[in-house]
Structures are given as C-alpha cells and as structure tokens.
C-alpha positions, -999 to +999 in steps of 0.1 A: +533-098+348+503-093+371+487-059+370+457-051+393+435-021+387+417-007+417+384-008+400+362-033+382+351-006+357+357-021+323+368+012+309+396+015+335+406-022+331+407-021+293+427+011+292+452-004+316+456-035+295+461-015+264+487+008+279+507-019+297+506-041+265+524-014+245+555-018+267+554-053+284+547-087+271+527-114+289+506-089+308+476-101+329+453-073+339+426-078+365+402-053+381+394-054+418+371-033+439+392-014+464+384+016+486+399+049+474+398+064+509+384+096+495+349+109+488+329+094+459+333+126+440+367+142+449+365+180+448+402+189+445+432+178+425+450+168+458+420+146+469+418+130+434+455+122+434+453+107+469+424+085+457+444+072+428+474+065+450+453+047+476+437+026+449+471+017+435+485+008+470+455-014+478+457-031+444+494-039+449+486-055+483+464-080+464+496-096+450+502-076+419+535-067+403+520-033+396+490-017+413+471+009+392+447+035+406+426+057+384+405+084+400+382+111+384+377+144+402+366+179+399+378+213+411+361+247+410+380+274+393+374+310+384+361+298+351+338+270+362+342+234+374+371+215+359+368+177+354+400+157+353+415+123+361+446+112+381+466+080+376+489+063+401+510+032+394+530+015+421+554-014+417+566-041+441+595-018+452+570+010+461+581+032+432+553+055+423+544+068+388+519+096+385+500+114+358+469+134+350+443+129+324+431+156+301+405+178+316+378+202+306+352+226+320+318+210+328+285+226+319+271+246+348+240+224+349+262+195+358+286+214+380+257+227+401+245+192+409+280+181+419+284+211+442+251+199+458+267+165+466+258+143+436+284+121+418+292+128+382+283+093+368+246+094+378+243+131+369+256+123+334+232+094+331+203+117+341+213+147+319+221+126+288+194+100+292+220+073+285+227+044+309+262+039+325+280+068+309+310+062+331+313+026+319+312+037+283+321+069+266+324+089+298+317+126+301+348+133+279+333+111+251+299+128+254+313+163+253+339+157+226+313+141+204+332+108+208+365+122+195+381+113+228+366+084+247+371+078+284+392+047+275+414+068+252+419+095+279+428+069+306+451+049+283+472+080+275+474+089+312+484+054+321+512+055+295+524+088+311+523+073+346+544+044+332+572+067+320+591+061+352+589+023+347+598+022+310+628+045+315+642+029+347+678+039+341+673+077+339+649+075+369+674+055+389+652+024+393+664-011+394 
C-alpha cells in the first residue's frame, strides 16, 4: 500500500507511518511537498481543514492509494488564540476521512505575532531559542513539557481520520 503525505516534514511522515502500520501491513509512506492552497498560517478551523483536504487530494494525485494531509492552524476565541491541527485522508475512490488534533491556547506573546502575520514555526523558534521546533517536539511538545509530542498528537489524529477506512462496512465503503 502506497501512502503519500502532503509534506516532507519528518514529524508528519513518521506519524503517518506509525498510524497506518497499526492497521495495514506492507505500508510504504512517503512525504511530498504539495501546495495546501491556503495561507501559510491558517487563521480559522475551516481554512485549516481545507488545507488538509487540499494536501490529501494533491498527494493522492501523485499515485498513492491514500493521500494524507495534515495542517496546523489557529483561531482567535474569546479566551485567546487556539492552536489545533486538522487531518484529511482520501483513498483512490475519493472517500474522505477527517479528524482534528488536540488543541490548546497559545501564550499571548506568540498569538500577537501570529496576528501580525508571522507563522507559528519561526515564532516558536525565536521565542524558545530552539531550532526547527515544528520538525521536532512542536508547540504542543514545548508547552506540555514533552508529555505530548507533535508526532503523538498527529498520530492519534491520523488514527481518528482512518476510522472510516478501518470500519468500511458500517461506513458503507467497498
């Protein structure tokens, strides 16, 4: 089975491989750079979901059995800026599985910079003094003191997006 992730980020590729391997044997997972079709830092849940769907569609077009799109985004709420992820998985029959990653409120020092147009990854690198936070623990890892890594969060969300595909009968899939 060939699975293509719409990103070359090793966190996203490794999380996808771990999740798919729990349910399918002989899984080949590859990351490819594809355009999300949304802003670099999606500012709503709807835009974030659309980015994940676009990445999954574009990955599928590269010859995959399953295309996977993972997109991180933020949304301002009455309580502060909420950080979350969305996952889309599309199979060769164009069946779509969706899920959302755990989310949390960002510190205002980071939220302010995102509102000014900066992307979370470079802001996290700057604020923490660590390189490539998004390719390692991620904001979730930093703020949970590594109790939840970005890989863990994405892996769980990918499993939830796979629910439709691992329970085909009840979902009416062939």
